[in-house]
C-alpha positions as semicolon CSV with decimal commas, in nm:
position;residue;x (nm);y (nm);z (nm)
1;X;0,508;0,726;4,975
2;X;0,487;0,554;5,274
3;X;0,254;0,267;5,155
4;X;0,518;0,224;4,962
5;X;0,743;0,121;5,206
6;X;0,454;-0,076;5,389
7;X;0,487;-0,304;5,119
8;X;0,833;-0,352;5,084
9;X;0,814;-0,427;5,484
10;X;0,628;-0,654;5,440
11;X;0,644;-0,801;5,143
12;X;1,042;-0,849;5,287
13;X;0,917;-1,020;5,617
14;X;0,736;-1,254;5,403
15;X;0,973;-1,327;5,163
16;X;1,179;-1,389;5,468
17;X;0,996;-1,618;5,694
18;X;0,690;-1,768;5,526
19;X;0,858;-1,880;5,215
20;X;0,961;-2,230;5,238
21;X;1,270;-2,221;4,938
22;X;1,395;-2,547;4,805
23;X;1,671;-2,716;4,874
24;X;2,036;-2,731;4,658
25;X;1,909;-3,041;4,565
26;X;1,586;-3,033;4,457
27;X;1,656;-2,695;4,251
28;X;1,916;-2,848;4,076
29;X;1,705;-3,187;3,962
30;X;1,427;-2,933;3,918
31;X;1,652;-2,718;3,669
32;X;1,790;-2,990;3,493
33;X;1,433;-3,074;3,396
34;X;1,374;-2,774;3,300
35;X;1,675;-2,762;3,025
36;X;1,554;-3,086;2,908
37;X;1,225;-2,959;2,849
38;X;1,343;-2,632;2,679
39;X;1,553;-2,876;2,434
40;X;1,258;-3,059;2,362
41;X;1,010;-2,773;2,266
42;X;1,282;-2,631;2,101
43;X;1,311;-2,941;1,859
44;X;0,991;-2,970;1,781
45;X;0,944;-2,605;1,692
46;X;1,236;-2,633;1,442
47;X;1,099;-2,936;1,324
48;X;0,734;-2,750;1,282
49;X;0,943;-2,458;1,064
50;X;1,131;-2,693;0,862
51;X;0,828;-2,855;0,757
52;X;0,731;-2,593;0,681
53;X;0,981;-2,432;0,425
54;X;0,973;-2,748;0,289
55;X;0,614;-2,678;0,224
56;X;0,563;-2,315;0,129
57;X;0,913;-2,401;-0,129
58;X;0,702;-2,679;-0,290
59;X;0,444;-2,418;-0,300
60;X;0,646;-2,173;-0,438
61;X;0,818;-2,308;-0,691
62;X;0,501;-2,434;-0,851
63;X;0,388;-2,119;-0,822
64;X;0,683;-2,017;-1,006
């Protein structure tokens, strides 16, 4: 239990004194970049899913 408390105290000290936190403007621009990338990737996955759905639909219609 003592080692756990030491770990927590040292981790808090590192986060408080050694970590460089981004400014609000940096955080905002990074968040926008992540949001745009998320929509692009979601669109790509939707396109792939729709394409495979069409292909499988044709295959199933051909087999029936």
